[in-house]
C-alpha positions in Angstrom: 2.0 -6.0 -37.5 -1.7 -5.6 -37.9 -3.3 -3.0 -40.2 -4.4 -1.0 -37.1 -0.9 -1.0 -35.7 0.4 0.2 -39.1 -2.1 3.0 -39.2 -1.2 4.1 -35.7 2.5 4.1 -36.7 1.8 6.2 -39.8 -0.1 8.7 -37.6 3.0 9.2 -35.4 5.3 10.1 -38.3 5.5 13.8 -39.1 8.4 14.6 -41.4 9.1 15.3 -45.0 8.1 11.8 -46.1 4.5 11.2 -45.4 3.1 7.6 -45.3 -0.4 7.0 -46.5 -2.9 4.6 -45.1 -2.6 1.1 -46.5 -4.9 0.3 -49.4 -5.9 -3.1 -50.7 -4.5 -4.4 -53.9 -5.4 -7.5 -55.9 -2.3 -9.6 -56.6 -2.3 -11.9 -59.6 1.4 -12.1 -60.4 3.5 -10.9 -57.5 6.6 -10.0 -59.5 4.7 -8.2 -62.3 2.4 -6.4 -59.9 5.4 -5.3 -57.7 7.1 -3.9 -60.8 4.0 -2.1 -61.9 3.4 -0.7 -58.4 7.0 0.5 -58.3 6.6 2.3 -61.7 3.4 4.0 -60.5 4.9 5.2 -57.2 8.5 5.9 -58.1 8.6 6.1 -61.9 10.0 3.9 -64.6 13.5 2.4 -64.1 16.1 4.7 -65.8 17.3 3.2 -69.0 20.9 4.1 -67.9 22.2 5.0 -71.4 25.2 6.8 -69.8 26.2 3.5 -68.1 25.8 1.5 -71.3 27.7 4.0 -73.4 30.5 4.3 -70.8 30.8 0.6 -70.9 31.0 0.7 -74.6 33.8 3.3 -74.4 35.7 1.1 -71.9 35.5 -1.8 -74.3 36.7 0.3 -77.2 39.6 1.8 -75.3 40.6 -1.7 -74.1 40.5 -3.1 -77.6 42.6 -0.2 -78.9 45.2 -0.9 -76.2 45.0 2.4 -74.5 42.9 1.7 -71.4 46.1 1.7 -69.2 47.2 5.1 -70.7 44.2 7.0 -69.3 43.3 8.1 -65.8 40.0 6.5 -64.7 37.0 7.9 -63.0 37.9 11.6 -62.8 35.8 14.3 -61.0 36.4 18.0 -61.4 34.7 20.8 -59.5 33.3 23.8 -61.4 33.3 26.4 -58.7 31.2 29.0 -60.7 28.2 26.8 -60.8 29.0 24.7 -57.7 28.9 21.5 -59.7 31.2 18.6 -60.2 31.8 16.9 -63.5 32.5 13.2 -63.4 33.9 11.4 -66.4 35.1 7.8 -66.9 38.4 8.7 -68.4 40.9 11.6 -68.8 44.4 12.0 -70.3 47.1 14.7 -70.5 48.2 16.2 -73.8 49.2 19.7 -72.7 45.7 20.1 -71.5 43.9 17.7 -69.1 41.3 16.1 -71.4 38.2 14.9 -69.7 36.6 12.2 -71.9 32.8 12.1 -71.7 30.8 9.6 -73.8 27.5 11.0 -75.0 24.6 9.2 -76.8 22.9 11.4 -79.4 19.5 9.9 -80.3 17.4 11.1 -83.3 15.4 13.6 -81.2 16.2 17.2 -82.1 15.2 18.6 -78.7 17.5 16.1 -76.9 20.3 16.8 -79.3 20.1 20.6 -78.7 19.9 20.0 -74.9 23.0 17.8 -75.0 24.9 20.3 -77.1 24.0 23.1 -74.7 25.0 21.2 -71.6 28.3 19.9 -72.9 29.2 23.2 -74.6 28.6 25.1 -71.4 30.5 22.7 -69.2 33.3 22.5 -71.8 33.7 26.2 -71.9 33.9 26.4 -68.1 36.5 23.7 -68.1 38.5 25.4 -70.8 38.5 28.8 -69.1 39.5 27.4 -65.6 42.8 26.1 -64.5 42.6 23.2 -62.1 45.0 23.2 -59.1 46.1 19.6 -59.8 45.4 19.0 -63.5 46.2 22.4 -64.9 44.5 23.6 -68.1 41.5 21.4 -69.1 39.3 20.5 -72.0 36.2 18.5 -72.4 36.4 15.7 -75.0 33.0 14.3 -76.1 33.0 10.8 -77.7 29.6 10.8 -79.5 27.5 7.8 -80.4 25.2 9.1 -83.1 22.0 7.3 -83.8 22.0 5.9 -87.3 19.0 8.2 -88.2 21.0 11.4 -87.5 21.9 13.0 -90.8 25.5 14.1 -91.6 24.4 17.8 -91.6 23.3 17.4 -87.9 26.5 15.7 -87.0 28.5 18.6 -88.6 26.3 21.1 -86.7 27.2 19.3 -83.4 30.9 19.5 -84.3 30.7 23.2 -85.2 28.8 24.0 -82.0 31.4 22.2 -79.9 34.3 23.8 -81.7 32.9 27.3 -80.8 33.1 26.3 -77.1 36.5 24.6 -77.2 35.0 21.1 -76.9 36.7 18.4 -78.9 34.4 15.9 -80.6 35.2 12.3 -81.6 32.8 9.7 -82.8 32.5 6.0 -81.9 32.4 5.3 -85.6 36.1 6.4 -85.8 38.0 6.5 -82.5 41.4 6.2 -84.2 42.2 10.0 -83.9 41.5 9.9 -80.1 43.4 6.6 -79.7 46.4 8.1 -81.5 46.3 11.3 -79.4 46.3 9.2 -76.2 49.2 7.1 -77.4 51.3 10.0 -78.6 50.5 12.0 -75.4 51.5 9.0 -73.2 54.8 8.7 -75.0 55.6 12.5 -74.6 54.5 12.6 -71.0 56.4 9.5 -70.0 59.5 11.0 -71.7 58.9 14.2 -69.8 58.8 12.3 -66.5 62.1 10.5 -67.4 63.9 13.7 -68.3 
């Protein structure tokens, strides 16, 4: 295709995505230049902290021997806000607990935003009964940046407590692991009886 043919093709397109006329670009290192062009046009690649922290949670649950005791990849619709919440794991302990790993970095604004989002969604989950899962609760497994002070961590816990969100920390997952094990025993006995 020649440049003139490309320009003619662009002129025919009239929808939401508008193509611009081709512009020359000096190429010195094709891979680096392509990455830089992509960043300029599309934006930087997402750092995907949620994927990394979810992978870390998977590893920790596997090491603790409870990865087979949890339901994987769960999605729950919140009809009030027409939004779906997707979490990597969930388990039943009288309430259906949706486990959401959250990374808290040492940025106060980001901490407040994450508290607000999770508290809001957690309260909606707590107040609604799901037709399949029954009563629900959001369980946040937090990975706190080492620079976050103890007082801030306590504030996060108090805020979540007010909105019926359970908080565990990656630093000590043993209470969560024990609850999953105990709940699996109780519910497997319930199914037998």
